[in-house]
C-alpha positions as CSV (number, residue, x, y, z in Angstrom):
1,X,-56.1,37.4,-17.7
2,X,-55.1,33.8,-17.6
3,X,-52.7,32.6,-14.9
4,X,-49.7,30.6,-15.9
5,X,-48.6,27.9,-13.6
6,X,-44.9,28.2,-12.7
7,X,-42.5,25.5,-11.8
8,X,-41.9,25.2,-8.1
9,X,-38.6,26.6,-6.9
10,X,-36.0,23.9,-6.7
11,X,-35.4,22.5,-3.2
12,X,-32.1,23.6,-1.9
13,X,-29.7,20.7,-1.2
14,X,-26.9,20.3,1.3
15,X,-23.8,22.3,0.3
16,X,-25.7,23.6,-2.7
17,X,-25.6,20.3,-4.6
18,X,-27.9,19.9,-7.5
19,X,-29.1,16.5,-6.3
20,X,-29.4,15.3,-2.7
21,X,-27.0,13.0,-1.1
22,X,-28.4,9.7,0.3
23,X,-29.2,9.8,4.0
24,X,-26.3,7.4,4.8
25,X,-23.7,9.8,3.3
26,X,-22.1,13.1,4.1
27,X,-22.4,16.0,1.6
28,X,-19.2,18.0,0.9
29,X,-18.2,20.8,-1.4
30,X,-14.6,22.1,-1.7
31,X,-14.2,25.4,-3.6
32,X,-10.8,27.0,-4.1
33,X,-10.3,30.7,-4.2
34,X,-10.3,32.5,-7.5
35,X,-8.9,35.9,-8.4
36,X,-8.3,38.4,-5.6
37,X,-11.8,38.6,-4.2
38,X,-13.2,35.1,-4.5
39,X,-12.4,33.4,-1.2
40,X,-12.1,29.6,-0.8
41,X,-15.0,27.7,0.9
42,X,-15.3,24.3,2.6
43,X,-18.8,23.0,3.2
44,X,-19.6,19.8,4.9
45,X,-23.1,18.5,5.7
46,X,-24.5,21.9,4.8
47,X,-22.2,23.7,7.3
48,X,-19.8,26.3,6.0
49,X,-16.6,25.2,7.9
50,X,-14.3,27.8,6.2
51,X,-15.1,30.8,4.1
52,X,-15.0,34.5,3.6
53,X,-18.3,35.0,5.4
54,X,-16.8,33.4,8.5
55,X,-13.5,35.3,8.1
56,X,-11.5,32.1,8.6
57,X,-9.8,31.6,5.2
58,X,-6.6,33.2,4.2
59,X,-3.9,33.1,1.5
60,X,-2.3,29.7,1.3
61,X,-3.6,26.3,2.1
62,X,-6.8,26.1,4.2
63,X,-7.6,22.9,6.0
64,X,-10.7,21.6,7.9
65,X,-10.5,18.3,9.8
66,X,-13.7,16.4,10.3
67,X,-14.3,13.4,12.6
68,X,-15.5,10.7,10.1
69,X,-17.5,8.8,12.7
70,X,-19.5,11.8,14.1
71,X,-19.4,14.2,11.1
72,X,-18.3,17.0,13.5
73,X,-15.5,19.5,12.6
74,X,-12.6,19.2,15.0
75,X,-10.2,21.9,13.7
76,X,-9.7,24.5,11.0
77,X,-6.5,26.3,10.1
78,X,-4.9,28.4,7.4
79,X,-1.3,28.1,6.4
80,X,0.2,31.0,4.5
81,X,2.6,29.5,1.9
82,X,3.8,32.9,0.5
83,X,5.3,34.5,3.6
84,X,6.8,32.9,6.6
85,X,7.8,29.3,7.3
86,X,4.4,27.5,7.7
87,X,5.2,24.3,5.9
88,X,6.4,22.6,9.1
89,X,3.4,23.7,11.2
90,X,1.1,22.6,8.5
91,X,2.8,19.2,8.4
92,X,2.4,18.8,12.2
93,X,-1.3,19.9,12.0
94,X,-2.0,17.3,9.3
95,X,-0.1,14.6,11.3
96,X,-2.0,15.5,14.5
97,X,-5.4,14.8,12.9
98,X,-6.6,11.6,14.6
99,X,-7.3,8.4,12.7
100,X,-10.8,8.3,11.2
101,X,-10.5,11.9,10.1
102,X,-11.5,13.6,6.9
103,X,-9.1,16.4,5.8
104,X,-10.6,18.9,3.4
105,X,-8.0,21.2,1.8
106,X,-8.4,24.3,-0.5
107,X,-6.1,27.0,-1.7
108,X,-6.6,30.7,-1.9
109,X,-4.0,32.8,-3.7
110,X,-0.7,31.1,-3.4
111,X,-0.3,27.6,-1.8
112,X,3.0,26.6,-3.3
113,X,5.8,29.2,-2.9
114,X,7.1,28.0,0.5
115,X,5.6,24.6,0.4
116,X,8.4,22.3,1.4
117,X,9.0,18.6,0.8
118,X,7.9,17.5,4.3
119,X,4.4,18.9,3.7
120,X,4.3,17.6,0.1
121,X,5.3,14.1,1.4
122,X,2.6,14.2,4.1
123,X,-0.1,15.3,1.7
124,X,1.1,12.8,-1.0
125,X,0.9,10.0,1.7
126,X,-2.8,10.9,2.1
127,X,-3.3,10.2,-1.6
128,X,-2.7,13.5,-3.4
129,X,-1.5,13.1,-7.0
130,X,-1.2,16.8,-7.7
131,X,0.6,18.3,-4.7
132,X,4.0,18.2,-6.5
133,X,2.4,19.9,-9.5
134,X,1.3,23.0,-7.7
135,X,2.7,26.2,-9.1
136,X,2.5,29.9,-8.0
137,X,-1.3,30.6,-7.5
138,X,-2.5,27.2,-8.7
139,X,-6.1,26.6,-7.6
140,X,-6.2,23.2,-5.8
141,X,-8.7,21.3,-3.8
142,X,-8.2,17.9,-2.1
143,X,-10.2,15.5,0.1
144,X,-8.2,13.1,2.2
145,X,-9.1,10.3,4.6
146,X,-6.8,9.5,7.4
147,X,-6.9,5.9,8.8
148,X,-9.4,4.6,6.3
149,X,-10.0,4.4,2.6
150,X,-12.6,6.5,0.6
151,X,-14.4,4.7,-2.2
152,X,-12.5,5.0,-5.5
153,X,-15.4,6.7,-7.3
154,X,-15.3,9.8,-5.1
155,X,-13.5,12.7,-6.7
156,X,-10.8,13.6,-4.3
157,X,-8.6,16.2,-6.1
158,X,-8.6,18.9,-8.7
159,X,-6.0,21.5,-9.8
160,X,-6.0,24.5,-12.1
161,X,-2.8,26.5,-12.9
162,X,-2.4,30.2,-13.3
163,X,-2.2,31.2,-16.9
164,X,-2.4,34.8,-18.1
165,X,-3.9,33.7,-21.5
166,X,-6.6,31.3,-20.3
167,X,-7.7,32.6,-16.9
168,X,-10.4,35.2,-16.4
169,X,-8.7,36.9,-13.4
170,X,-5.7,38.5,-15.1
171,X,-3.2,35.8,-14.3
172,X,-5.1,34.4,-11.3
173,X,-6.6,31.0,-12.0
174,X,-10.4,30.6,-11.7
175,X,-11.8,28.8,-8.7
176,X,-12.3,25.1,-9.0
177,X,-14.5,22.7,-7.0
178,X,-15.2,19.1,-6.2
179,X,-18.4,18.0,-4.5
180,X,-20.0,14.7,-3.7
181,X,-21.3,12.3,-1.1
182,X,-19.1,10.3,1.3
183,X,-20.6,7.1,2.7
184,X,-20.9,7.2,6.5
185,X,-19.2,4.6,8.5
186,X,-21.6,1.6,9.0
187,X,-22.8,1.5,12.6
């Protein structure tokens, strides 16, 4: 019997990218939740910062703060926007992130019902173009820089709205993601 050569298994890249990020960049992947059972995930430099496996994501807006200079995660928090008054605490959390921070934000389930103007203004000031367009159960991901500018070619935000006709999860929007490579600060 003749042996057939098989292609080598593809090399796994940071945060499951298809192509590697250059060594002078950080790899990131933001994945919103989708349906009832697909939890949101935040990956940075091949470390899962937030996700179902870690048990640290919840309904609402999930945020990871990363020190841009070191690449180290400094904080993660979930803010339920369906029950309770969490808009103010989320605003304070975002504002407390130090300069030279990356803020990685993803929704799971509902991130809009109790999202107040103070939080929308704070997120909009970080460059969000979609925060005011969020609806009940919209899937939303956003990458923000605090105290510095990201290159314009980096995809920073994406949104998908709940639609009972077009979404595969019976009125829950499908998960959406953005991923890419962020240039590290020159040393």
